[in-house]
SELUMTI-40271 format. One record per atom (N, C-alpha, C, O): residue in three letters; y, z, x. Coordinates in nm, 2 decimals. Example, Ala and Ser with C-alpha at 12.3 -4.5 7.8 and 13.67 -1.06 7.14 Angstrom:
<sites>
+--------+--------+--------+--------+
: residu :      v :      w :      u :
+--------+--------+--------+--------+
:    Ala :  -0.57 :   0.78 :   1.32 :
:    Ala :  -0.45 :   0.78 :   1.23 :
:    Ala :  -0.33 :   0.78 :   1.32 :
:    Ala :  -0.33 :   0.85 :   1.42 :
:    Ser :  -0.22 :   0.71 :   1.28 :
:    Ser :  -0.11 :   0.71 :   1.37 :
:    Ser :   0.00 :   0.79 :   1.29 :
:    Ser :   0.11 :   0.80 :   1.34 :
+--------+--------+--------+--------+
</sites>
This chain:
<sites>
+--------+--------+--------+--------+
: residu :      v :      w :      u :
+--------+--------+--------+--------+
:    Met :  -0.13 :   0.00 :   0.08 :
:    Met :   0.00 :  -0.01 :   0.01 :
:    Met :   0.11 :  -0.01 :   0.09 :
:    Met :   0.10 :   0.05 :   0.20 :
:    Asn :   0.24 :  -0.06 :   0.06 :
:    Asn :   0.34 :  -0.07 :   0.12 :
:    Asn :   0.44 :  -0.02 :   0.02 :
:    Asn :   0.44 :  -0.01 :  -0.10 :
:    Phe :   0.56 :   0.03 :   0.12 :
:    Phe :   0.66 :   0.10 :   0.03 :
:    Phe :   0.73 :   0.03 :  -0.08 :
:    Phe :   0.77 :   0.10 :  -0.18 :
:    Glu :   0.76 :  -0.09 :  -0.09 :
:    Glu :   0.81 :  -0.16 :  -0.19 :
:    Glu :   0.72 :  -0.17 :  -0.32 :
:    Glu :   0.76 :  -0.16 :  -0.44 :
:    Lys :   0.60 :  -0.19 :  -0.29 :
:    Lys :   0.48 :  -0.19 :  -0.36 :
:    Lys :   0.46 :  -0.07 :  -0.45 :
:    Lys :   0.42 :  -0.07 :  -0.57 :
:    Ala :   0.49 :   0.05 :  -0.39 :
:    Ala :   0.47 :   0.16 :  -0.42 :
:    Ala :   0.58 :   0.19 :  -0.55 :
:    Ala :   0.55 :   0.23 :  -0.66 :
:    Leu :   0.71 :   0.16 :  -0.50 :
:    Leu :   0.82 :   0.17 :  -0.58 :
:    Leu :   0.80 :   0.11 :  -0.71 :
:    Leu :   0.83 :   0.17 :  -0.81 :
:    Gln :   0.76 :  -0.03 :  -0.69 :
:    Gln :   0.72 :  -0.11 :  -0.81 :
:    Gln :   0.62 :  -0.04 :  -0.89 :
:    Gln :   0.63 :  -0.05 :  -1.01 :
:    Glu :   0.54 :   0.02 :  -0.86 :
:    Glu :   0.42 :   0.08 :  -0.93 :
:    Glu :   0.48 :   0.20 :  -1.01 :
:    Glu :   0.44 :   0.22 :  -1.12 :
:    Leu :   0.58 :   0.29 :  -0.93 :
:    Leu :   0.64 :   0.40 :  -1.00 :
:    Leu :   0.74 :   0.35 :  -1.10 :
:    Leu :   0.77 :   0.42 :  -1.20 :
:    Glu :   0.80 :   0.23 :  -1.08 :
:    Glu :   0.88 :   0.16 :  -1.20 :
:    Glu :   0.81 :   0.12 :  -1.33 :
:    Glu :   0.86 :   0.11 :  -1.44 :
:    Thr :   0.67 :   0.09 :  -1.28 :
:    Thr :   0.59 :   0.04 :  -1.42 :
:    Thr :   0.55 :   0.18 :  -1.48 :
:    Thr :   0.56 :   0.21 :  -1.60 :
:    Ile :   0.52 :   0.27 :  -1.40 :
:    Ile :   0.46 :   0.42 :  -1.47 :
:    Ile :   0.58 :   0.45 :  -1.55 :
:    Ile :   0.57 :   0.46 :  -1.67 :
:    Val :   0.70 :   0.46 :  -1.47 :
:    Val :   0.82 :   0.51 :  -1.59 :
:    Val :   0.82 :   0.43 :  -1.70 :
:    Val :   0.80 :   0.47 :  -1.81 :
:    Ala :   0.84 :   0.30 :  -1.68 :
:    Ala :   0.85 :   0.22 :  -1.83 :
:    Ala :   0.75 :   0.25 :  -1.90 :
:    Ala :   0.79 :   0.27 :  -2.01 :
:    Lys :   0.63 :   0.27 :  -1.87 :
:    Lys :   0.53 :   0.28 :  -1.97 :
:    Lys :   0.54 :   0.42 :  -2.04 :
:    Lys :   0.52 :   0.43 :  -2.16 :
:    Leu :   0.58 :   0.52 :  -1.95 :
:    Leu :   0.57 :   0.66 :  -2.02 :
:    Leu :   0.72 :   0.67 :  -2.12 :
:    Leu :   0.73 :   0.73 :  -2.23 :
:    Glu :   0.84 :   0.58 :  -2.07 :
:    Glu :   0.94 :   0.60 :  -2.15 :
:    Glu :   0.95 :   0.52 :  -2.27 :
:    Glu :   1.04 :   0.51 :  -2.35 :
:    Ser :   0.81 :   0.43 :  -2.29 :
:    Ser :   0.81 :   0.35 :  -2.40 :
:    Ser :   0.73 :   0.42 :  -2.51 :
:    Ser :   0.72 :   0.38 :  -2.63 :
:    Gly :   0.68 :   0.54 :  -2.47 :
:    Gly :   0.62 :   0.63 :  -2.59 :
:    Gly :   0.50 :   0.58 :  -2.65 :
:    Gly :   0.44 :   0.63 :  -2.75 :
:    Glu :   0.45 :   0.46 :  -2.59 :
:    Glu :   0.33 :   0.40 :  -2.66 :
:    Glu :   0.22 :   0.45 :  -2.59 :
:    Glu :   0.14 :   0.36 :  -2.58 :
:    Val :   0.19 :   0.54 :  -2.53 :
:    Val :   0.09 :   0.58 :  -2.47 :
:    Val :   0.01 :   0.72 :  -2.53 :
:    Val :   0.08 :   0.81 :  -2.58 :
:    Thr :  -0.12 :   0.73 :  -2.53 :
:    Thr :  -0.15 :   0.85 :  -2.56 :
:    Thr :  -0.12 :   0.97 :  -2.49 :
:    Thr :  -0.06 :   0.95 :  -2.38 :
:    Leu :  -0.15 :   1.10 :  -2.52 :
:    Leu :  -0.11 :   1.20 :  -2.45 :
:    Leu :  -0.21 :   1.22 :  -2.31 :
:    Leu :  -0.16 :   1.27 :  -2.21 :
:    Glu :  -0.34 :   1.17 :  -2.31 :
:    Glu :  -0.43 :   1.16 :  -2.20 :
:    Glu :  -0.40 :   1.06 :  -2.11 :
:    Glu :  -0.42 :   1.07 :  -1.99 :
:    Glu :  -0.34 :   0.94 :  -2.17 :
:    Glu :  -0.29 :   0.83 :  -2.08 :
:    Glu :  -0.13 :   0.86 :  -2.01 :
:    Glu :  -0.10 :   0.82 :  -1.90 :
:    Ala :  -0.06 :   0.94 :  -2.09 :
:    Ala :   0.05 :   1.00 :  -2.03 :
:    Ala :   0.05 :   1.10 :  -1.90 :
:    Ala :   0.12 :   1.11 :  -1.80 :
:    Leu :  -0.05 :   1.18 :  -1.94 :
:    Leu :  -0.08 :   1.29 :  -1.81 :
:    Leu :  -0.14 :   1.20 :  -1.71 :
:    Leu :  -0.12 :   1.23 :  -1.59 :
:    Ser :  -0.23 :   1.09 :  -1.73 :
:    Ser :  -0.30 :   1.02 :  -1.61 :
:    Ser :  -0.19 :   0.95 :  -1.54 :
:    Ser :  -0.19 :   0.96 :  -1.42 :
:    Cys :  -0.09 :   0.87 :  -1.62 :
:    Cys :   0.00 :   0.81 :  -1.54 :
:    Cys :   0.10 :   0.91 :  -1.47 :
:    Cys :   0.15 :   0.87 :  -1.36 :
:    Tyr :   0.14 :   1.03 :  -1.53 :
:    Tyr :   0.22 :   1.13 :  -1.46 :
:    Tyr :   0.15 :   1.17 :  -1.33 :
:    Tyr :   0.23 :   1.18 :  -1.23 :
:    Ala :   0.01 :   1.21 :  -1.32 :
:    Ala :  -0.04 :   1.22 :  -1.22 :
:    Ala :  -0.06 :   1.12 :  -1.09 :
:    Ala :  -0.08 :   1.16 :  -0.97 :
:    Glu :  -0.07 :   0.97 :  -1.13 :
:    Glu :  -0.05 :   0.89 :  -1.06 :
:    Glu :   0.08 :   0.87 :  -1.00 :
:    Glu :   0.11 :   0.86 :  -0.88 :
:    Gly :   0.16 :   0.88 :  -1.09 :
:    Gly :   0.32 :   0.90 :  -1.05 :
:    Gly :   0.35 :   1.00 :  -0.92 :
:    Gly :   0.40 :   0.95 :  -0.82 :
:    Val :   0.30 :   1.13 :  -0.94 :
:    Val :   0.34 :   1.23 :  -0.86 :
:    Val :   0.25 :   1.20 :  -0.73 :
:    Val :   0.29 :   1.24 :  -0.62 :
:    Arg :   0.13 :   1.13 :  -0.72 :
:    Arg :   0.05 :   1.08 :  -0.61 :
:    Arg :   0.14 :   0.98 :  -0.54 :
:    Arg :   0.17 :   1.01 :  -0.42 :
:    Ile :   0.19 :   0.88 :  -0.61 :
:    Ile :   0.26 :   0.76 :  -0.54 :
:    Ile :   0.40 :   0.81 :  -0.50 :
:    Ile :   0.44 :   0.75 :  -0.40 :
:    Leu :   0.46 :   0.90 :  -0.55 :
:    Leu :   0.58 :   0.98 :  -0.50 :
:    Leu :   0.56 :   1.05 :  -0.39 :
:    Leu :   0.65 :   1.05 :  -0.30 :
:    Ala :   0.45 :   1.11 :  -0.36 :
:    Ala :   0.41 :   1.21 :  -0.25 :
:    Ala :   0.40 :   1.11 :  -0.12 :
:    Ala :   0.43 :   1.13 :   0.00 :
:    Trp :   0.35 :   0.99 :  -0.17 :
:    Trp :   0.31 :   0.90 :  -0.04 :
:    Trp :   0.45 :   0.82 :   0.00 :
:    Trp :   0.47 :   0.80 :   0.12 :
:    Cys :   0.54 :   0.78 :  -0.10 :
:    Cys :   0.67 :   0.73 :  -0.08 :
:    Cys :   0.76 :   0.84 :   0.02 :
:    Cys :   0.81 :   0.82 :   0.13 :
:    Glu :   0.75 :   0.96 :  -0.04 :
:    Glu :   0.81 :   1.07 :   0.04 :
:    Glu :   0.77 :   1.07 :   0.20 :
:    Glu :   0.85 :   1.07 :   0.30 :
:    Ser :   0.64 :   1.07 :   0.21 :
:    Ser :   0.58 :   1.08 :   0.36 :
:    Ser :   0.61 :   0.95 :   0.42 :
:    Ser :   0.63 :   0.95 :   0.54 :
:    Ser :   0.61 :   0.85 :   0.36 :
:    Ser :   0.65 :   0.74 :   0.44 :
:    Ser :   0.79 :   0.72 :   0.48 :
:    Ser :   0.82 :   0.66 :   0.58 :
:    Leu :   0.88 :   0.80 :   0.39 :
:    Leu :   1.04 :   0.79 :   0.43 :
:    Leu :   1.06 :   0.89 :   0.54 :
:    Leu :   1.14 :   0.88 :   0.62 :
:    Thr :   0.98 :   1.00 :   0.53 :
:    Thr :   0.99 :   1.08 :   0.64 :
:    Thr :   0.96 :   1.02 :   0.77 :
:    Thr :   1.04 :   1.04 :   0.87 :
:    His :   0.84 :   0.95 :   0.77 :
:    His :   0.77 :   0.91 :   0.89 :
:    His :   0.89 :   0.79 :   0.95 :
:    His :   0.91 :   0.77 :   1.07 :
:    Ala :   0.95 :   0.70 :   0.84 :
:    Ala :   1.07 :   0.62 :   0.90 :
:    Ala :   1.17 :   0.69 :   0.96 :
:    Ala :   1.22 :   0.65 :   1.06 :
:    Glu :   1.21 :   0.80 :   0.91 :
:    Glu :   1.32 :   0.86 :   0.94 :
:    Glu :   1.30 :   0.93 :   1.10 :
:    Glu :   1.38 :   0.96 :   1.19 :
:    Gln :   1.19 :   0.95 :   1.10 :
:    Gln :   1.16 :   1.03 :   1.25 :
:    Gln :   1.14 :   0.90 :   1.35 :
:    Gln :   1.15 :   0.91 :   1.47 :
:    Lys :   1.11 :   0.77 :   1.31 :
:    Lys :   1.10 :   0.66 :   1.41 :
:    Lys :   1.25 :   0.63 :   1.42 :
:    Lys :   1.29 :   0.60 :   1.53 :
:    Val :   1.34 :   0.63 :   1.33 :
:    Val :   1.47 :   0.60 :   1.34 :
:    Val :   1.55 :   0.70 :   1.43 :
:    Val :   1.64 :   0.66 :   1.50 :
:    Glu :   1.52 :   0.85 :   1.43 :
:    Glu :   1.58 :   0.92 :   1.52 :
:    Glu :   1.52 :   0.92 :   1.66 :
:    Glu :   1.59 :   0.95 :   1.76 :
:    Ile :   1.41 :   0.86 :   1.67 :
:    Ile :   1.35 :   0.83 :   1.83 :
:    Ile :   1.42 :   0.71 :   1.87 :
:    Ile :   1.47 :   0.71 :   1.99 :
:    Leu :   1.43 :   0.63 :   1.81 :
:    Leu :   1.52 :   0.50 :   1.86 :
:    Leu :   1.66 :   0.54 :   1.89 :
:    Leu :   1.71 :   0.53 :   2.00 :
:    Leu :   1.73 :   0.60 :   1.78 :
:    Leu :   1.86 :   0.65 :   1.83 :
:    Leu :   1.89 :   0.75 :   1.95 :
:    Leu :   2.00 :   0.76 :   2.00 :
:    Lys :   1.79 :   0.82 :   1.98 :
:    Lys :   1.79 :   0.90 :   2.10 :
:    Lys :   1.77 :   0.82 :   2.21 :
:    Lys :   1.85 :   0.82 :   2.30 :
:    Asp :   1.67 :   0.73 :   2.21 :
:    Asp :   1.65 :   0.64 :   2.32 :
:    Asp :   1.78 :   0.54 :   2.36 :
:    Asp :   1.81 :   0.51 :   2.47 :
:    Glu :   1.84 :   0.52 :   2.26 :
:    Glu :   1.98 :   0.43 :   2.26 :
:    Glu :   2.09 :   0.51 :   2.33 :
:    Glu :   2.18 :   0.44 :   2.39 :
:    Gln :   2.08 :   0.64 :   2.32 :
:    Gln :   2.19 :   0.72 :   2.36 :
:    Gln :   2.17 :   0.75 :   2.52 :
:    Gln :   2.27 :   0.80 :   2.59 :
:    Lys :   2.06 :   0.73 :   2.57 :
:    Lys :   2.02 :   0.74 :   2.71 :
:    Lys :   2.12 :   0.65 :   2.79 :
:    Lys :   2.12 :   0.53 :   2.75 :
:    Pro :   2.18 :   0.69 :   2.87 :
:    Pro :   2.24 :   0.61 :   2.99 :
:    Pro :   2.17 :   0.50 :   3.04 :
:    Pro :   2.06 :   0.52 :   3.08 :
:    Phe :   2.22 :   0.38 :   3.04 :
:    Phe :   2.14 :   0.26 :   3.11 :
:    Phe :   2.16 :   0.27 :   3.24 :
:    Phe :   2.27 :   0.27 :   3.29 :
:    Arg :   2.05 :   0.26 :   3.31 :
:    Arg :   2.04 :   0.24 :   3.45 :
:    Arg :   1.96 :   0.12 :   3.50 :
:    Arg :   1.84 :   0.11 :   3.49 :
:    Pro :   2.02 :   0.03 :   3.54 :
:    Pro :   1.94 :  -0.09 :   3.60 :
:    Pro :   1.84 :  -0.07 :   3.72 :
:    Pro :   1.86 :   0.00 :   3.82 :
:    Val :   1.74 :  -0.12 :   3.70 :
:    Val :   1.65 :  -0.11 :   3.80 :
:    Val :   1.66 :  -0.21 :   3.93 :
:    Val :   1.67 :  -0.33 :   3.91 :
:    Ser :   1.66 :  -0.16 :   4.05 :
:    Ser :   1.71 :  -0.23 :   4.17 :
:    Ser :   1.60 :  -0.29 :   4.21 :
:    Ser :   1.49 :  -0.27 :   4.16 :
:    Asn :   1.61 :  -0.38 :   4.30 :
:    Asn :   1.47 :  -0.47 :   4.35 :
:    Asn :   1.37 :  -0.37 :   4.42 :
:    Asn :   1.25 :  -0.38 :   4.41 :
:    Asp :   1.45 :  -0.28 :   4.49 :
:    Asp :   1.34 :  -0.20 :   4.58 :
:    Asp :   1.28 :  -0.10 :   4.49 :
:    Asp :   1.20 :  -0.03 :   4.54 :
:    Glu :   1.29 :  -0.08 :   4.34 :
:    Glu :   1.21 :  -0.02 :   4.26 :
:    Glu :   1.11 :  -0.08 :   4.19 :
:    Glu :   1.03 :  -0.02 :   4.12 :
:    Asn :   1.11 :  -0.23 :   4.22 :
:    Asn :   1.01 :  -0.30 :   4.14 :
:    Asn :   0.89 :  -0.32 :   4.22 :
:    Asn :   0.79 :  -0.38 :   4.18 :
:    Ile :   0.90 :  -0.27 :   4.36 :
:    Ile :   0.78 :  -0.27 :   4.45 :
:    Ile :   0.67 :  -0.17 :   4.42 :
:    Ile :   0.57 :  -0.17 :   4.49 :
+--------+--------+--------+--------+
</sites>
């Protein structure tokens, strides 16, 4: 599953629940699936934020060109 597909699935679940055309059992099942997908999305976002933080830290390090002597 990718993030965009997960969001699309959440939107589908919300629309289904808001329609009011599902039984109580179906609504509970949809809600449980929505909670599972939401947890996955939150985890994915946290992971992405951590990657961005690492990249930003690397960018802030001063650039030091490698001399020819260091390539040996």
